[in-house]
C-alpha positions as CSV (number, residue, x, y, z in Angstrom):
1,M,-23.0,-107.9,119.5
2,T,-23.4,-104.1,119.7
3,R,-26.6,-102.5,118.5
4,K,-26.9,-100.5,115.4
5,V,-28.7,-97.3,115.8
6,I,-30.2,-95.5,112.6
7,I,-29.9,-91.8,112.0
8,T,-32.2,-90.0,110.2
9,V,-31.8,-86.6,109.1
10,A,-34.6,-84.1,108.1
11,P,-32.7,-81.3,106.4
12,T,-35.4,-78.8,105.3
13,G,-38.9,-79.9,106.7
14,S,-41.7,-77.3,105.7
15,I,-41.6,-74.7,108.8
16,P,-38.1,-73.3,109.4
17,T,-36.9,-70.1,107.1
18,R,-33.4,-68.5,106.6
19,K,-34.4,-66.3,109.2
20,D,-34.1,-69.3,111.6
21,N,-31.0,-70.2,110.0
22,P,-29.2,-68.8,107.1
23,N,-27.6,-72.3,106.7
24,L,-31.2,-74.1,105.6
25,P,-31.0,-75.8,102.2
26,I,-33.6,-74.8,99.7
27,T,-32.7,-76.1,96.1
28,A,-32.4,-79.5,95.1
29,E,-28.8,-79.0,94.8
30,E,-28.3,-77.4,98.4
31,I,-30.9,-80.4,99.7
32,A,-28.7,-83.1,98.0
33,D,-25.3,-81.5,99.2
34,E,-26.8,-81.0,103.0
35,T,-27.9,-84.7,102.6
36,R,-24.6,-85.9,101.2
37,R,-22.8,-84.3,104.4
38,A,-25.3,-85.9,106.6
39,Y,-24.9,-89.4,104.9
40,E,-21.0,-89.2,105.7
41,A,-21.7,-88.3,109.1
42,G,-23.6,-91.2,109.9
43,A,-27.2,-90.7,108.7
44,S,-28.6,-93.6,106.8
45,V,-32.4,-92.2,106.0
46,V,-33.3,-88.8,104.7
47,H,-36.6,-87.2,105.5
48,L,-37.8,-85.1,102.2
49,H,-39.7,-81.7,102.3
50,A,-39.5,-79.6,99.2
51,R,-39.2,-75.8,98.8
52,D,-39.8,-73.8,96.1
53,P,-36.4,-72.8,94.8
54,D,-37.1,-68.9,93.9
55,T,-39.2,-68.3,97.0
56,G,-37.8,-70.9,99.6
57,K,-41.7,-71.4,100.6
58,P,-42.7,-75.1,100.9
59,T,-43.9,-76.9,98.0
60,S,-45.9,-80.0,96.8
61,D,-45.3,-79.9,93.1
62,V,-44.2,-83.1,91.9
63,E,-41.3,-82.1,89.7
64,V,-39.4,-80.4,92.6
65,F,-39.8,-83.2,94.6
66,R,-38.3,-85.3,91.5
67,R,-35.3,-83.0,91.0
68,C,-34.5,-83.0,94.9
69,L,-34.8,-87.2,94.9
70,A,-32.7,-87.3,91.8
71,A,-30.0,-85.2,93.0
72,I,-30.2,-87.2,96.6
73,R,-29.6,-90.4,94.6
74,E,-26.7,-89.0,92.7
75,A,-25.1,-87.8,95.8
76,C,-25.0,-90.7,98.0
77,P,-27.1,-94.4,98.5
78,I,-29.3,-93.0,101.8
79,I,-32.7,-94.6,102.0
80,T,-35.1,-92.0,100.9
81,Q,-38.3,-91.2,102.8
82,V,-41.0,-88.5,101.4
83,T,-43.5,-86.6,103.7
84,T,-47.1,-86.9,103.2
85,G,-47.9,-84.1,106.0
86,G,-45.8,-81.2,105.0
87,G,-48.4,-79.6,102.8
88,A,-51.5,-80.3,105.3
89,T,-51.5,-77.1,107.1
90,T,-49.1,-75.2,105.3
91,L,-50.6,-75.5,101.6
92,G,-54.5,-77.0,102.4
93,L,-53.6,-79.7,100.3
94,S,-56.0,-82.5,100.3
95,P,-55.0,-86.4,101.1
96,E,-54.5,-87.2,97.4
97,E,-52.5,-84.1,96.3
98,R,-50.3,-85.0,99.6
99,L,-49.7,-88.4,98.5
100,M,-48.9,-87.8,94.8
101,P,-45.0,-87.4,95.1
102,V,-45.2,-90.8,97.0
103,K,-47.4,-92.2,93.8
104,E,-45.2,-90.4,91.3
105,L,-41.7,-91.0,92.8
106,R,-41.9,-94.3,94.8
107,P,-39.5,-93.5,97.6
108,D,-38.0,-96.2,100.0
109,S,-40.4,-95.0,102.5
110,A,-42.9,-92.2,103.3
111,S,-44.5,-90.5,106.1
112,L,-48.2,-91.5,107.5
113,N,-49.5,-89.1,110.1
114,A,-51.3,-91.6,112.6
115,G,-54.4,-88.6,113.5
116,S,-55.8,-85.2,113.7
117,M,-54.4,-82.8,116.2
118,N,-53.8,-78.9,116.5
119,F,-50.5,-78.3,114.9
120,G,-49.9,-75.2,116.9
121,R,-52.8,-72.9,115.6
122,S,-53.7,-74.8,112.5
123,L,-55.7,-78.1,112.4
124,F,-53.5,-81.3,111.2
125,Q,-56.4,-83.4,109.6
126,N,-55.7,-87.1,109.6
127,T,-58.7,-89.1,109.8
128,P,-59.5,-92.8,110.1
129,D,-60.1,-92.8,106.3
130,V,-56.7,-91.0,105.1
131,I,-54.7,-93.3,107.1
132,E,-56.7,-96.6,105.7
133,L,-56.2,-94.8,102.3
134,Y,-52.3,-94.2,102.4
135,A,-51.6,-97.5,104.3
136,Q,-53.4,-99.4,101.4
137,R,-51.7,-97.4,98.7
138,M,-48.1,-97.3,100.5
139,K,-48.6,-101.3,100.5
140,T,-49.5,-101.5,96.7
141,L,-46.5,-99.2,96.1
142,K,-44.2,-101.1,98.2
143,V,-43.2,-97.8,99.9
144,M,-43.0,-98.1,103.6
145,P,-45.1,-96.1,105.5
146,E,-43.5,-94.6,108.7
147,F,-46.4,-93.9,111.3
148,E,-46.0,-90.3,112.7
149,V,-47.3,-90.4,116.4
150,Y,-48.0,-87.3,118.1
151,D,-49.7,-88.6,120.9
152,L,-50.8,-91.7,122.7
153,S,-54.0,-92.3,120.9
154,M,-52.1,-92.4,117.7
155,I,-50.8,-95.7,118.4
156,Q,-54.4,-96.9,119.0
157,N,-55.4,-95.6,115.8
158,V,-52.7,-97.6,113.7
159,D,-53.4,-100.7,115.9
160,Y,-57.4,-100.5,115.1
161,W,-57.4,-99.0,111.7
162,V,-54.4,-100.4,109.9
163,R,-52.9,-103.4,112.1
164,R,-56.3,-105.2,113.7
165,A,-58.0,-104.5,109.8
166,G,-55.0,-106.4,108.4
167,I,-54.3,-103.6,105.7
168,L,-50.7,-103.7,106.1
169,D,-48.6,-106.8,107.5
170,P,-46.4,-106.1,110.6
171,P,-43.7,-105.1,111.9
172,Y,-44.4,-101.5,111.6
173,Q,-41.9,-98.2,111.6
174,F,-43.0,-95.6,113.7
175,S,-42.1,-92.1,114.7
176,L,-42.4,-90.9,117.8
177,V,-42.7,-87.2,118.0
178,L,-42.8,-84.9,121.3
179,G,-42.4,-81.1,121.6
180,V,-45.2,-80.1,118.7
181,M,-47.5,-77.6,120.2
182,G,-50.9,-79.5,120.4
183,G,-49.0,-82.8,120.6
184,I,-47.5,-84.7,123.8
185,P,-44.9,-82.7,126.0
186,P,-41.2,-83.6,125.5
187,T,-40.5,-85.9,128.9
188,F,-38.7,-89.0,129.7
189,K,-42.0,-90.4,130.9
190,N,-44.3,-89.5,128.1
191,L,-41.7,-91.0,125.7
192,L,-41.4,-94.1,128.0
193,A,-45.4,-94.6,127.9
194,L,-45.4,-94.2,124.0
195,Q,-42.6,-96.9,123.5
196,E,-44.3,-99.1,126.2
197,S,-47.6,-98.6,123.8
198,L,-45.7,-100.4,120.5
199,Q,-45.8,-103.9,119.5
200,T,-42.7,-106.5,119.6
201,G,-40.9,-106.2,116.8
202,D,-42.0,-102.8,115.7
203,T,-39.0,-100.4,115.0
204,W,-39.3,-96.8,115.9
205,Q,-37.4,-93.5,116.2
206,V,-37.7,-90.4,118.4
207,I,-38.1,-87.1,117.0
208,G,-37.6,-84.4,119.5
209,I,-38.4,-80.8,118.6
210,G,-36.4,-77.6,119.2
211,R,-33.8,-78.1,122.1
212,H,-35.4,-81.3,123.1
213,Q,-33.9,-83.1,119.7
214,I,-31.0,-84.8,121.3
215,P,-32.2,-85.5,124.8
216,M,-35.4,-86.9,123.7
217,G,-33.5,-88.9,120.9
218,V,-30.7,-90.1,123.3
219,M,-33.4,-91.4,125.5
220,G,-34.9,-93.2,122.8
221,V,-31.5,-95.0,121.9
222,L,-31.4,-96.2,125.7
223,L,-34.6,-97.5,125.4
224,G,-34.0,-99.3,122.2
225,G,-34.8,-97.3,119.1
226,N,-33.4,-95.0,117.1
227,L,-33.6,-91.0,115.9
228,R,-33.8,-88.2,113.9
229,V,-32.0,-85.1,113.5
230,G,-32.0,-82.2,111.4
231,F,-33.1,-78.4,110.7
232,E,-36.7,-79.4,109.8
233,D,-37.1,-80.0,114.1
234,N,-34.0,-77.9,115.2
235,V,-31.6,-75.3,113.8
236,Y,-29.5,-74.8,117.1
237,L,-26.1,-77.2,117.5
238,S,-26.2,-76.4,121.3
239,K,-28.0,-73.2,123.2
240,G,-27.5,-69.9,121.5
241,V,-25.4,-71.7,118.8
242,L,-26.7,-72.5,114.8
243,A,-25.8,-75.2,113.5
244,K,-23.6,-74.6,110.2
245,S,-25.1,-77.6,108.9
246,N,-27.3,-80.8,109.1
247,A,-24.3,-82.7,109.0
248,D,-23.4,-81.1,112.5
249,L,-26.4,-82.1,114.6
250,V,-25.5,-85.9,112.9
251,E,-22.2,-85.6,114.0
252,K,-23.5,-84.8,117.7
253,A,-25.9,-87.7,117.7
254,A,-23.3,-89.9,116.1
255,R,-20.7,-89.2,118.9
256,I,-23.4,-89.6,121.6
257,I,-24.4,-92.9,120.3
258,R,-21.1,-94.1,120.3
259,E,-20.3,-92.8,123.6
260,L,-23.0,-94.8,124.8
261,G,-21.5,-98.0,123.8
262,F,-23.9,-98.2,120.6
263,A,-22.9,-98.1,116.8
264,I,-24.1,-96.4,113.9
265,A,-26.3,-98.1,111.5
266,S,-24.8,-98.0,107.6
267,V,-27.3,-97.8,104.5
268,D,-27.3,-101.7,104.1
269,E,-27.6,-102.2,107.9
270,A,-30.7,-100.0,108.0
271,R,-31.9,-101.6,105.3
272,A,-32.0,-104.6,107.2
273,I,-33.7,-103.4,110.4
274,L,-36.2,-101.6,109.1
275,P,-39.4,-103.1,107.5
276,L,-39.0,-101.8,104.3
277,L,-41.1,-103.3,101.5
278,N,-39.2,-102.7,98.3
279,H,-35.9,-104.6,99.8
280,G,-33.9,-102.4,97.1
């Protein structure tokens, strides 16, 4: 049977601006429209950051997240995931503040960053106490944590502080992030080392930053994983060519996946593959 590959779209993030790409969505309506287009192109999961609709800057405002999620849910039946890391370096939020949109809005999933690191010139702080707190809260809320891994040691963090502690029943969902300054460099050997460190039964995707988005993502698919695309990580369709929409990046990924002999997972199929806790 042909394996189904899950495509996640991250339409806005917290770092890109319209100076980087004028097509970056800012308002709830724009983000929902971009998500719908990405869904129609093959994405089954959306990873959501919120932006102040007036300034375009990242925001942790729960009401802005609420409007974004409501608009997305009205636009398409995509699986929803909210960030818990977007305000850590840009807004200086506390762990509880970062978790607030998850507590209030109960998306299908939320990111759970699996360790501290230098994120560019900023300190991205995710101590074991925070990892444990988020895993416990997400289990209670029935929101699937997606463990964001920026280096090999972070897989060990999840194994020690969550798996061995019995906080959350396996299997787990991981994002293997390659190419962030301060994290693991984007090479095939590094991706293989990350993949081989996961436990049997865990699901995972690859997030390649910048020009590494498609090469690293495709390598992940060949190794048995899934991939994420979108303006959060990369605003270019090809060298020197800005993407007009997040859907352009989804379409490119979907075309390559099909050429490799795989199929694109629908939302229902992705729900069956991922270890979601709400079974919605």
